[in-house]
N, C-alpha and C positions, 0 to 999 in steps of 0.2 A: 502494500501502499504508498503510496507516495506521493506527499504529504508537498502541496503547493503552500504558495505565499495568499493565498487569500482565499486558503483554505476557515471553513467554523467551523473546525469539532476540533473543541477544547479537550487536551493536552488531564488524564489524571491532575499528574501531577502538578500544573496550572491551577483546578480550579479548586485543587488542595488548600493551593497555595491562595488566590485571590479569597476561597469563602476563611482563610485562618483570616486571611490582613483586612476584609470584613468585619469576624468579628472583633478580632483587635479595634481597630477604626473606631466602632459599633460599643466598647468595654468603655473605652478610653472618652468616650465623647457623657458616656450613663457620669463615670470618676466625675467629671469637669462638675457638669451640672449640678451633683451633689454638695461639691466645695462650694460650690457657688451657693447654693440655698444655704447651704451652714453658715456663711458669710454673708448674705444678706437678713438673714433670720436673727444675725447678732450675738454667732456663736465666739464674744471675741475675749469672753476669759482662759488665757492660755493654760494649760496644764492645767489640764479637768481631769486625762488619766494619769499617770506619773507609778 
């Protein structure tokens, strides 16, 4: 099976890489949203859990 340049068939490795990157991006966005909400809601007391 010859691969051409304009082939739409995605390899398994490429699909795994894209799905992993997409999941990591979603996780980073959610963590950023939680941190931002924590700052907005007034969690200014540093050293709460030590």
